[in-house]
PDB file of N, CA, C and O in Angstrom:
ATOM      1  N   UNK A   1      46.507   5.591  84.559  1.00  0.00           N
ATOM      2  CA  UNK A   1      45.716   6.626  83.928  1.00  0.00           C
ATOM      3  C   UNK A   1      44.945   6.011  82.753  1.00  0.00           C
ATOM      4  O   UNK A   1      45.554   5.337  81.922  1.00  0.00           O
ATOM      5  N   UNK A   2      43.633   6.221  82.659  1.00  0.00           N
ATOM      6  CA  UNK A   2      42.853   5.634  81.570  1.00  0.00           C
ATOM      7  C   UNK A   2      43.188   6.272  80.231  1.00  0.00           C
ATOM      8  O   UNK A   2      43.538   7.449  80.142  1.00  0.00           O
ATOM      9  N   UNK A   3      43.070   5.460  79.206  1.00  0.00           N
ATOM     10  CA  UNK A   3      43.333   5.953  77.845  1.00  0.00           C
ATOM     11  C   UNK A   3      42.214   6.889  77.421  1.00  0.00           C
ATOM     12  O   UNK A   3      41.061   6.686  77.803  1.00  0.00           O
ATOM     13  N   UNK A   4      42.534   7.912  76.636  1.00  0.00           N
ATOM     14  CA  UNK A   4      41.481   8.791  76.143  1.00  0.00           C
ATOM     15  C   UNK A   4      40.560   8.035  75.187  1.00  0.00           C
ATOM     16  O   UNK A   4      40.989   7.115  74.491  1.00  0.00           O
ATOM     17  N   UNK A   5      39.292   8.435  75.165  1.00  0.00           N
ATOM     18  CA  UNK A   5      38.320   7.814  74.276  1.00  0.00           C
ATOM     19  C   UNK A   5      38.648   8.217  72.838  1.00  0.00           C
ATOM     20  O   UNK A   5      38.623   9.398  72.492  1.00  0.00           O
ATOM     21  N   UNK A   6      38.952   7.234  72.019  1.00  0.00           N
ATOM     22  CA  UNK A   6      39.315   7.504  70.619  1.00  0.00           C
ATOM     23  C   UNK A   6      38.246   6.942  69.713  1.00  0.00           C
ATOM     24  O   UNK A   6      37.777   5.819  69.897  1.00  0.00           O
ATOM     25  N   UNK A   7      37.872   7.730  68.742  1.00  0.00           N
ATOM     26  CA  UNK A   7      36.922   7.244  67.747  1.00  0.00           C
ATOM     27  C   UNK A   7      37.698   6.563  66.645  1.00  0.00           C
ATOM     28  O   UNK A   7      38.841   6.920  66.360  1.00  0.00           O
ATOM     29  N   UNK A   8      37.072   5.581  66.028  1.00  0.00           N
ATOM     30  CA  UNK A   8      37.713   4.886  64.907  1.00  0.00           C
ATOM     31  C   UNK A   8      37.849   5.842  63.736  1.00  0.00           C
ATOM     32  O   UNK A   8      36.980   6.678  63.488  1.00  0.00           O
ATOM     33  N   UNK A   9      38.949   5.702  63.028  1.00  0.00           N
ATOM     34  CA  UNK A   9      39.131   6.499  61.818  1.00  0.00           C
ATOM     35  C   UNK A   9      38.025   6.142  60.837  1.00  0.00           C
ATOM     36  O   UNK A   9      37.595   4.989  60.807  1.00  0.00           O
ATOM     37  N   UNK A  10      37.540   7.101  60.022  1.00  0.00           N
ATOM     38  CA  UNK A  10      36.424   6.818  59.116  1.00  0.00           C
ATOM     39  C   UNK A  10      36.664   5.624  58.204  1.00  0.00           C
ATOM     40  O   UNK A  10      35.727   4.871  57.937  1.00  0.00           O
ATOM     41  N   UNK A  11      37.886   5.423  57.715  1.00  0.00           N
ATOM     42  CA  UNK A  11      38.138   4.323  56.795  1.00  0.00           C
ATOM     43  C   UNK A  11      38.317   2.983  57.496  1.00  0.00           C
ATOM     44  O   UNK A  11      38.523   1.971  56.827  1.00  0.00           O
ATOM     45  N   UNK A  12      38.243   2.948  58.828  1.00  0.00           N
ATOM     46  CA  UNK A  12      38.398   1.672  59.516  1.00  0.00           C
ATOM     47  C   UNK A  12      37.048   1.037  59.839  1.00  0.00           C
ATOM     48  O   UNK A  12      36.998  -0.137  60.206  1.00  0.00           O
ATOM     49  N   UNK A  13      35.965   1.780  59.711  1.00  0.00           N
ATOM     50  CA  UNK A  13      34.645   1.206  59.982  1.00  0.00           C
ATOM     51  C   UNK A  13      34.212   0.360  58.793  1.00  0.00           C
ATOM     52  O   UNK A  13      34.423   0.742  57.642  1.00  0.00           O
ATOM     53  N   UNK A  14      33.610  -0.784  59.073  1.00  0.00           N
ATOM     54  CA  UNK A  14      33.243  -1.672  57.963  1.00  0.00           C
ATOM     55  C   UNK A  14      32.067  -1.146  57.151  1.00  0.00           C
ATOM     56  O   UNK A  14      31.202  -0.419  57.642  1.00  0.00           O
ATOM     57  N   UNK A  15      32.079  -1.548  55.886  1.00  0.00           N
ATOM     58  CA  UNK A  15      30.932  -1.336  55.022  1.00  0.00           C
ATOM     59  C   UNK A  15      29.935  -2.444  55.328  1.00  0.00           C
ATOM     60  O   UNK A  15      30.267  -3.406  56.021  1.00  0.00           O
ATOM     61  N   UNK A  16      28.753  -2.318  54.831  1.00  0.00           N
ATOM     62  CA  UNK A  16      27.773  -3.401  54.947  1.00  0.00           C
ATOM     63  C   UNK A  16      27.382  -3.805  53.532  1.00  0.00           C
ATOM     64  O   UNK A  16      26.842  -2.998  52.774  1.00  0.00           O
ATOM     65  N   UNK A  17      27.655  -5.052  53.182  1.00  0.00           N
ATOM     66  CA  UNK A  17      27.372  -5.562  51.845  1.00  0.00           C
ATOM     67  C   UNK A  17      26.215  -6.557  51.943  1.00  0.00           C
ATOM     68  O   UNK A  17      26.238  -7.480  52.757  1.00  0.00           O
ATOM     69  N   UNK A  18      25.218  -6.354  51.110  1.00  0.00           N
ATOM     70  CA  UNK A  18      24.065  -7.236  51.044  1.00  0.00           C
ATOM     71  C   UNK A  18      23.899  -7.696  49.602  1.00  0.00           C
ATOM     72  O   UNK A  18      23.914  -6.880  48.681  1.00  0.00           O
ATOM     73  N   UNK A  19      23.742  -8.990  49.408  1.00  0.00           N
ATOM     74  CA  UNK A  19      23.505  -9.532  48.071  1.00  0.00           C
ATOM     75  C   UNK A  19      22.127 -10.175  48.059  1.00  0.00           C
ATOM     76  O   UNK A  19      21.833 -11.046  48.878  1.00  0.00           O
ATOM     77  N   UNK A  20      21.290  -9.744  47.134  1.00  0.00           N
ATOM     78  CA  UNK A  20      19.971 -10.344  46.966  1.00  0.00           C
ATOM     79  C   UNK A  20      20.177 -11.660  46.220  1.00  0.00           C
ATOM     80  O   UNK A  20      20.317 -11.678  44.997  1.00  0.00           O
ATOM     81  N   UNK A  21      20.196 -12.755  46.969  1.00  0.00           N
ATOM     82  CA  UNK A  21      20.484 -14.062  46.377  1.00  0.00           C
ATOM     83  C   UNK A  21      19.339 -14.570  45.499  1.00  0.00           C
ATOM     84  O   UNK A  21      19.538 -15.491  44.706  1.00  0.00           O
ATOM     85  N   UNK A  22      18.162 -13.995  45.626  1.00  0.00           N
ATOM     86  CA  UNK A  22      17.069 -14.330  44.714  1.00  0.00           C
ATOM     87  C   UNK A  22      17.278 -13.679  43.353  1.00  0.00           C
ATOM     88  O   UNK A  22      16.841 -14.209  42.331  1.00  0.00           O
ATOM     89  N   UNK A  23      17.936 -12.549  43.341  1.00  0.00           N
ATOM     90  CA  UNK A  23      18.207 -11.836  42.095  1.00  0.00           C
ATOM     91  C   UNK A  23      19.502 -12.310  41.441  1.00  0.00           C
ATOM     92  O   UNK A  23      19.608 -12.315  40.214  1.00  0.00           O
ATOM     93  N   UNK A  24      20.488 -12.709  42.245  1.00  0.00           N
ATOM     94  CA  UNK A  24      21.795 -13.136  41.745  1.00  0.00           C
ATOM     95  C   UNK A  24      21.642 -14.305  40.774  1.00  0.00           C
ATOM     96  O   UNK A  24      20.942 -15.276  41.063  1.00  0.00           O
ATOM     97  N   UNK A  25      22.300 -14.203  39.627  1.00  0.00           N
ATOM     98  CA  UNK A  25      22.248 -15.255  38.614  1.00  0.00           C
ATOM     99  C   UNK A  25      23.598 -15.969  38.454  1.00  0.00           C
ATOM    100  O   UNK A  25      23.792 -16.726  37.503  1.00  0.00           O
ATOM    101  N   UNK A  26      24.524 -15.726  39.382  1.00  0.00           N
ATOM    102  CA  UNK A  26      25.848 -16.369  39.416  1.00  0.00           C
ATOM    103  C   UNK A  26      26.676 -16.086  38.167  1.00  0.00           C
ATOM    104  O   UNK A  26      27.398 -16.959  37.686  1.00  0.00           O
ATOM    105  N   UNK A  27      26.571 -14.862  37.640  1.00  0.00           N
ATOM    106  CA  UNK A  27      27.428 -14.471  36.518  1.00  0.00           C
ATOM    107  C   UNK A  27      28.875 -14.291  36.974  1.00  0.00           C
ATOM    108  O   UNK A  27      29.787 -14.305  36.147  1.00  0.00           O
ATOM    109  N   UNK A  28      29.092 -14.124  38.263  1.00  0.00           N
ATOM    110  CA  UNK A  28      30.408 -14.045  38.903  1.00  0.00           C
ATOM    111  C   UNK A  28      31.221 -12.814  38.533  1.00  0.00           C
ATOM    112  O   UNK A  28      32.437 -12.804  38.723  1.00  0.00           O
ATOM    113  N   UNK A  29      30.591 -11.796  38.018  1.00  0.00           N
ATOM    114  CA  UNK A  29      31.326 -10.571  37.703  1.00  0.00           C
ATOM    115  C   UNK A  29      31.889  -9.932  38.973  1.00  0.00           C
ATOM    116  O   UNK A  29      32.958  -9.322  38.937  1.00  0.00           O
ATOM    117  N   UNK A  30      31.183 -10.065  40.087  1.00  0.00           N
ATOM    118  CA  UNK A  30      31.683  -9.534  41.356  1.00  0.00           C
ATOM    119  C   UNK A  30      32.963 -10.256  41.780  1.00  0.00           C
ATOM    120  O   UNK A  30      33.851  -9.653  42.384  1.00  0.00           O
ATOM    121  N   UNK A  31      33.052 -11.551  41.459  1.00  0.00           N
ATOM    122  CA  UNK A  31      34.238 -12.337  41.811  1.00  0.00           C
ATOM    123  C   UNK A  31      35.467 -11.866  41.039  1.00  0.00           C
ATOM    124  O   UNK A  31      36.580 -11.893  41.564  1.00  0.00           O
ATOM    125  N   UNK A  32      35.270 -11.440  39.813  1.00  0.00           N
ATOM    126  CA  UNK A  32      36.375 -10.907  39.016  1.00  0.00           C
ATOM    127  C   UNK A  32      36.750  -9.503  39.484  1.00  0.00           C
ATOM    128  O   UNK A  32      37.924  -9.133  39.481  1.00  0.00           O
ATOM    129  N   UNK A  33      35.751  -8.731  39.882  1.00  0.00           N
ATOM    130  CA  UNK A  33      35.992  -7.348  40.298  1.00  0.00           C
ATOM    131  C   UNK A  33      36.616  -7.245  41.686  1.00  0.00           C
ATOM    132  O   UNK A  33      37.431  -6.359  41.941  1.00  0.00           O
ATOM    133  N   UNK A  34      36.234  -8.150  42.578  1.00  0.00           N
ATOM    134  CA  UNK A  34      36.729  -8.105  43.962  1.00  0.00           C
ATOM    135  C   UNK A  34      36.919  -9.524  44.491  1.00  0.00           C
ATOM    136  O   UNK A  34      36.168  -9.963  45.362  1.00  0.00           O
ATOM    137  N   UNK A  35      37.916 -10.247  43.973  1.00  0.00           N
ATOM    138  CA  UNK A  35      38.094 -11.658  44.349  1.00  0.00           C
ATOM    139  C   UNK A  35      38.387 -11.896  45.832  1.00  0.00           C
ATOM    140  O   UNK A  35      38.161 -12.998  46.331  1.00  0.00           O
ATOM    141  N   UNK A  36      38.876 -10.904  46.529  1.00  0.00           N
ATOM    142  CA  UNK A  36      39.137 -11.070  47.957  1.00  0.00           C
ATOM    143  C   UNK A  36      37.848 -11.008  48.778  1.00  0.00           C
ATOM    144  O   UNK A  36      37.847 -11.358  49.958  1.00  0.00           O
ATOM    145  N   UNK A  37      36.756 -10.568  48.162  1.00  0.00           N
ATOM    146  CA  UNK A  37      35.510 -10.358  48.894  1.00  0.00           C
ATOM    147  C   UNK A  37      34.332 -11.191  48.390  1.00  0.00           C
ATOM    148  O   UNK A  37      33.349 -11.367  49.109  1.00  0.00           O
ATOM    149  N   UNK A  38      34.422 -11.708  47.148  1.00  0.00           N
ATOM    150  CA  UNK A  38      33.335 -12.497  46.564  1.00  0.00           C
ATOM    151  C   UNK A  38      33.922 -13.750  45.915  1.00  0.00           C
ATOM    152  O   UNK A  38      34.912 -13.670  45.188  1.00  0.00           O
ATOM    153  N   UNK A  39      33.310 -14.906  46.179  1.00  0.00           N
ATOM    154  CA  UNK A  39      33.732 -16.152  45.529  1.00  0.00           C
ATOM    155  C   UNK A  39      32.504 -16.988  45.212  1.00  0.00           C
ATOM    156  O   UNK A  39      31.483 -16.905  45.895  1.00  0.00           O
ATOM    157  N   UNK A  40      32.619 -17.799  44.162  1.00  0.00           N
ATOM    158  CA  UNK A  40      31.580 -18.758  43.809  1.00  0.00           C
ATOM    159  C   UNK A  40      32.109 -20.138  44.167  1.00  0.00           C
ATOM    160  O   UNK A  40      33.198 -20.518  43.737  1.00  0.00           O
ATOM    161  N   UNK A  41      31.355 -20.881  44.942  1.00  0.00           N
ATOM    162  CA  UNK A  41      31.700 -22.252  45.306  1.00  0.00           C
ATOM    163  C   UNK A  41      30.745 -23.175  44.567  1.00  0.00           C
ATOM    164  O   UNK A  41      29.537 -22.936  44.547  1.00  0.00           O
ATOM    165  N   UNK A  42      31.271 -24.211  43.970  1.00  0.00           N
ATOM    166  CA  UNK A  42      30.422 -25.124  43.220  1.00  0.00           C
ATOM    167  C   UNK A  42      29.871 -24.434  41.978  1.00  0.00           C
ATOM    168  O   UNK A  42      30.571 -23.649  41.338  1.00  0.00           O
ATOM    169  N   UNK A  43      28.641 -24.719  41.644  1.00  0.00           N
ATOM    170  CA  UNK A  43      28.049 -24.135  40.441  1.00  0.00           C
ATOM    171  C   UNK A  43      27.470 -22.746  40.666  1.00  0.00           C
ATOM    172  O   UNK A  43      27.608 -21.873  39.809  1.00  0.00           O
ATOM    173  N   UNK A  44      26.827 -22.531  41.803  1.00  0.00           N
ATOM    174  CA  UNK A  44      26.124 -21.260  41.971  1.00  0.00           C
ATOM    175  C   UNK A  44      26.138 -20.702  43.381  1.00  0.00           C
ATOM    176  O   UNK A  44      25.422 -19.735  43.638  1.00  0.00           O
ATOM    177  N   UNK A  45      26.902 -21.247  44.305  1.00  0.00           N
ATOM    178  CA  UNK A  45      26.879 -20.770  45.685  1.00  0.00           C
ATOM    179  C   UNK A  45      27.824 -19.580  45.849  1.00  0.00           C
ATOM    180  O   UNK A  45      29.045 -19.732  45.802  1.00  0.00           O
ATOM    181  N   UNK A  46      27.248 -18.407  46.039  1.00  0.00           N
ATOM    182  CA  UNK A  46      28.039 -17.193  46.219  1.00  0.00           C
ATOM    183  C   UNK A  46      28.358 -17.009  47.698  1.00  0.00           C
ATOM    184  O   UNK A  46      27.469 -17.050  48.548  1.00  0.00           O
ATOM    185  N   UNK A  47      29.626 -16.807  47.986  1.00  0.00           N
ATOM    186  CA  UNK A  47      30.068 -16.454  49.323  1.00  0.00           C
ATOM    187  C   UNK A  47      30.670 -15.062  49.235  1.00  0.00           C
ATOM    188  O   UNK A  47      31.392 -14.740  48.292  1.00  0.00           O
ATOM    189  N   UNK A  48      30.363 -14.241  50.235  1.00  0.00           N
ATOM    190  CA  UNK A  48      30.879 -12.871  50.204  1.00  0.00           C
ATOM    191  C   UNK A  48      31.114 -12.363  51.614  1.00  0.00           C
ATOM    192  O   UNK A  48      30.569 -12.883  52.587  1.00  0.00           O
ATOM    193  N   UNK A  49      31.932 -11.344  51.695  1.00  0.00           N
ATOM    194  CA  UNK A  49      32.260 -10.712  52.961  1.00  0.00           C
ATOM    195  C   UNK A  49      31.175  -9.667  53.242  1.00  0.00           C
ATOM    196  O   UNK A  49      31.111  -8.662  52.533  1.00  0.00           O
ATOM    197  N   UNK A  50      30.322  -9.870  54.253  1.00  0.00           N
ATOM    198  CA  UNK A  50      29.240  -8.920  54.495  1.00  0.00           C
ATOM    199  C   UNK A  50      29.677  -7.633  55.193  1.00  0.00           C
ATOM    200  O   UNK A  50      28.908  -6.675  55.268  1.00  0.00           O
ATOM    201  N   UNK A  51      30.922  -7.608  55.709  1.00  0.00           N
ATOM    202  CA  UNK A  51      31.385  -6.423  56.431  1.00  0.00           C
ATOM    203  C   UNK A  51      32.856  -6.124  56.124  1.00  0.00           C
ATOM    204  O   UNK A  51      33.695  -6.151  57.024  1.00  0.00           O
ATOM    205  N   UNK A  52      33.169  -5.838  54.853  1.00  0.00           N
ATOM    206  CA  UNK A  52      34.564  -5.507  54.543  1.00  0.00           C
ATOM    207  C   UNK A  52      34.924  -4.132  55.104  1.00  0.00           C
ATOM    208  O   UNK A  52      34.061  -3.273  55.285  1.00  0.00           O
ATOM    209  N   UNK A  53      36.197  -3.945  55.369  1.00  0.00           N
ATOM    210  CA  UNK A  53      36.650  -2.635  55.839  1.00  0.00           C
ATOM    211  C   UNK A  53      36.417  -1.589  54.753  1.00  0.00           C
ATOM    212  O   UNK A  53      36.448  -1.897  53.561  1.00  0.00           O
ATOM    213  N   UNK A  54      36.188  -0.374  55.172  1.00  0.00           N
ATOM    214  CA  UNK A  54      35.938   0.712  54.225  1.00  0.00           C
ATOM    215  C   UNK A  54      37.129   0.930  53.293  1.00  0.00           C
ATOM    216  O   UNK A  54      36.979   1.520  52.223  1.00  0.00           O
ATOM    217  N   UNK A  55      38.303   0.461  53.691  1.00  0.00           N
ATOM    218  CA  UNK A  55      39.485   0.554  52.821  1.00  0.00           C
ATOM    219  C   UNK A  55      39.266  -0.191  51.511  1.00  0.00           C
ATOM    220  O   UNK A  55      39.895   0.127  50.502  1.00  0.00           O
ATOM    221  N   UNK A  56      38.381  -1.179  51.523  1.00  0.00           N
ATOM    222  CA  UNK A  56      38.096  -1.983  50.330  1.00  0.00           C
ATOM    223  C   UNK A  56      36.988  -1.366  49.485  1.00  0.00           C
ATOM    224  O   UNK A  56      36.485  -2.005  48.560  1.00  0.00           O
ATOM    225  N   UNK A  57      36.609  -0.144  49.791  1.00  0.00           N
ATOM    226  CA  UNK A  57      35.486   0.513  49.120  1.00  0.00           C
ATOM    227  C   UNK A  57      35.597   0.470  47.604  1.00  0.00           C
ATOM    228  O   UNK A  57      34.606   0.193  46.929  1.00  0.00           O
ATOM    229  N   UNK A  58      36.757   0.732  47.059  1.00  0.00           N
ATOM    230  CA  UNK A  58      36.923   0.769  45.589  1.00  0.00           C
ATOM    231  C   UNK A  58      36.631  -0.608  44.985  1.00  0.00           C
ATOM    232  O   UNK A  58      35.942  -0.700  43.970  1.00  0.00           O
ATOM    233  N   UNK A  59      37.144  -1.669  45.595  1.00  0.00           N
ATOM    234  CA  UNK A  59      36.889  -3.025  45.090  1.00  0.00           C
ATOM    235  C   UNK A  59      35.409  -3.388  45.203  1.00  0.00           C
ATOM    236  O   UNK A  59      34.824  -3.943  44.272  1.00  0.00           O
ATOM    237  N   UNK A  60      34.813  -3.073  46.343  1.00  0.00           N
ATOM    238  CA  UNK A  60      33.410  -3.397  46.567  1.00  0.00           C
ATOM    239  C   UNK A  60      32.524  -2.611  45.603  1.00  0.00           C
ATOM    240  O   UNK A  60      31.565  -3.154  45.054  1.00  0.00           O
ATOM    241  N   UNK A  61      32.836  -1.366  45.404  1.00  0.00           N
ATOM    242  CA  UNK A  61      32.059  -0.542  44.469  1.00  0.00           C
ATOM    243  C   UNK A  61      32.194  -1.075  43.039  1.00  0.00           C
ATOM    244  O   UNK A  61      31.219  -1.095  42.287  1.00  0.00           O
ATOM    245  N   UNK A  62      33.384  -1.500  42.673  1.00  0.00           N
ATOM    246  CA  UNK A  62      33.606  -2.082  41.340  1.00  0.00           C
ATOM    247  C   UNK A  62      32.760  -3.355  41.180  1.00  0.00           C
ATOM    248  O   UNK A  62      32.184  -3.592  40.117  1.00  0.00           O
ATOM    249  N   UNK A  63      32.689  -4.160  42.228  1.00  0.00           N
ATOM    250  CA  UNK A  63      31.865  -5.374  42.186  1.00  0.00           C
ATOM    251  C   UNK A  63      30.388  -5.024  42.070  1.00  0.00           C
ATOM    252  O   UNK A  63      29.657  -5.650  41.302  1.00  0.00           O
ATOM    253  N   UNK A  64      29.951  -4.033  42.824  1.00  0.00           N
ATOM    254  CA  UNK A  64      28.546  -3.623  42.775  1.00  0.00           C
ATOM    255  C   UNK A  64      28.156  -3.153  41.378  1.00  0.00           C
ATOM    256  O   UNK A  64      27.105  -3.523  40.856  1.00  0.00           O
ATOM    257  N   UNK A  65      29.003  -2.347  40.794  1.00  0.00           N
ATOM    258  CA  UNK A  65      28.724  -1.807  39.462  1.00  0.00           C
ATOM    259  C   UNK A  65      28.771  -2.900  38.402  1.00  0.00           C
ATOM    260  O   UNK A  65      28.028  -2.843  37.423  1.00  0.00           O
ATOM    261  N   UNK A  66      29.631  -3.886  38.586  1.00  0.00           N
ATOM    262  CA  UNK A  66      29.797  -4.929  37.561  1.00  0.00           C
ATOM    263  C   UNK A  66      28.669  -5.958  37.558  1.00  0.00           C
ATOM    264  O   UNK A  66      28.552  -6.731  36.607  1.00  0.00           O
ATOM    265  N   UNK A  67      27.843  -5.984  38.591  1.00  0.00           N
ATOM    266  CA  UNK A  67      26.770  -6.978  38.663  1.00  0.00           C
ATOM    267  C   UNK A  67      25.706  -6.673  37.606  1.00  0.00           C
ATOM    268  O   UNK A  67      25.054  -5.631  37.673  1.00  0.00           O
ATOM    269  N   UNK A  68      25.523  -7.572  36.629  1.00  0.00           N
ATOM    270  CA  UNK A  68      24.574  -7.292  35.556  1.00  0.00           C
ATOM    271  C   UNK A  68      23.114  -7.270  36.002  1.00  0.00           C
ATOM    272  O   UNK A  68      22.268  -6.716  35.300  1.00  0.00           O
ATOM    273  N   UNK A  69      22.804  -7.862  37.153  1.00  0.00           N
ATOM    274  CA  UNK A  69      21.419  -7.867  37.627  1.00  0.00           C
ATOM    275  C   UNK A  69      21.229  -6.971  38.856  1.00  0.00           C
ATOM    276  O   UNK A  69      20.167  -6.983  39.477  1.00  0.00           O
ATOM    277  N   UNK A  70      22.245  -6.209  39.198  1.00  0.00           N
ATOM    278  CA  UNK A  70      22.215  -5.253  40.310  1.00  0.00           C
ATOM    279  C   UNK A  70      21.748  -5.899  41.615  1.00  0.00           C
ATOM    280  O   UNK A  70      20.869  -5.380  42.303  1.00  0.00           O
ATOM    281  N   UNK A  71      22.354  -7.035  41.938  1.00  0.00           N
ATOM    282  CA  UNK A  71      21.986  -7.778  43.142  1.00  0.00           C
ATOM    283  C   UNK A  71      22.768  -7.336  44.380  1.00  0.00           C
ATOM    284  O   UNK A  71      22.461  -7.772  45.489  1.00  0.00           O
ATOM    285  N   UNK A  72      23.774  -6.475  44.203  1.00  0.00           N
ATOM    286  CA  UNK A  72      24.639  -6.085  45.325  1.00  0.00           C
ATOM    287  C   UNK A  72      24.265  -4.692  45.816  1.00  0.00           C
ATOM    288  O   UNK A  72      24.146  -3.742  45.043  1.00  0.00           O
ATOM    289  N   UNK A  73      24.084  -4.610  47.136  1.00  0.00           N
ATOM    290  CA  UNK A  73      23.806  -3.321  47.770  1.00  0.00           C
ATOM    291  C   UNK A  73      24.910  -3.070  48.788  1.00  0.00           C
ATOM    292  O   UNK A  73      25.307  -3.976  49.520  1.00  0.00           O
ATOM    293  N   UNK A  74      25.399  -1.842  48.831  1.00  0.00           N
ATOM    294  CA  UNK A  74      26.478  -1.488  49.759  1.00  0.00           C
ATOM    295  C   UNK A  74      26.035  -0.310  50.605  1.00  0.00           C
ATOM    296  O   UNK A  74      25.563   0.700  50.085  1.00  0.00           O
ATOM    297  N   UNK A  75      26.191  -0.447  51.914  1.00  0.00           N
ATOM    298  CA  UNK A  75      25.915   0.650  52.834  1.00  0.00           C
ATOM    299  C   UNK A  75      27.227   1.072  53.455  1.00  0.00           C
ATOM    300  O   UNK A  75      27.971   0.250  53.990  1.00  0.00           O
ATOM    301  N   UNK A  76      27.503   2.350  53.379  1.00  0.00           N
ATOM    302  CA  UNK A  76      28.735   2.931  53.924  1.00  0.00           C
ATOM    303  C   UNK A  76      28.347   3.804  55.108  1.00  0.00           C
ATOM    304  O   UNK A  76      27.491   4.676  54.960  1.00  0.00           O
ATOM    305  N   UNK A  77      28.947   3.599  56.283  1.00  0.00           N
ATOM    306  CA  UNK A  77      28.575   4.411  57.447  1.00  0.00           C
ATOM    307  C   UNK A  77      28.841   5.904  57.243  1.00  0.00           C
ATOM    308  O   UNK A  77      28.213   6.735  57.899  1.00  0.00           O
ATOM    309  N   UNK A  78      29.745   6.248  56.361  1.00  0.00           N
ATOM    310  CA  UNK A  78      30.061   7.645  56.102  1.00  0.00           C
ATOM    311  C   UNK A  78      29.189   8.255  55.015  1.00  0.00           C
ATOM    312  O   UNK A  78      28.876   9.445  55.068  1.00  0.00           O
ATOM    313  N   UNK A  79      28.792   7.453  54.027  1.00  0.00           N
ATOM    314  CA  UNK A  79      28.131   7.988  52.844  1.00  0.00           C
ATOM    315  C   UNK A  79      26.708   7.488  52.641  1.00  0.00           C
ATOM    316  O   UNK A  79      26.026   7.959  51.731  1.00  0.00           O
ATOM    317  N   UNK A  80      26.244   6.566  53.444  1.00  0.00           N
ATOM    318  CA  UNK A  80      24.902   6.007  53.256  1.00  0.00           C
ATOM    319  C   UNK A  80      24.939   4.867  52.239  1.00  0.00           C
ATOM    320  O   UNK A  80      25.964   4.204  52.079  1.00  0.00           O
ATOM    321  N   UNK A  81      23.823   4.644  51.559  1.00  0.00           N
ATOM    322  CA  UNK A  81      23.720   3.563  50.576  1.00  0.00           C
ATOM    323  C   UNK A  81      24.392   3.991  49.290  1.00  0.00           C
ATOM    324  O   UNK A  81      24.163   5.094  48.795  1.00  0.00           O
ATOM    325  N   UNK A  82      25.234   3.101  48.742  1.00  0.00           N
ATOM    326  CA  UNK A  82      25.900   3.389  47.472  1.00  0.00           C
ATOM    327  C   UNK A  82      25.123   2.769  46.339  1.00  0.00           C
ATOM    328  O   UNK A  82      25.515   2.895  45.179  1.00  0.00           O
TER     329      UNK A  82
END
């Protein structure tokens, strides 16, 4: 018997994180706010998780708000652009 079609729970769908690397000045405030999702390698190379689970919304939002140059954009499938 086939399994019923189940939709993913709202908090299991990933967010979409975009960082404007032309605007980013490597202040690393996002790394302090959400170290599991943002890291600085070397002097200025930012690495980040472009599709964290929605469960990480609070950390990602804290990182977005902490960016002094507002280089982080977050899209939530449930709420739109944050």
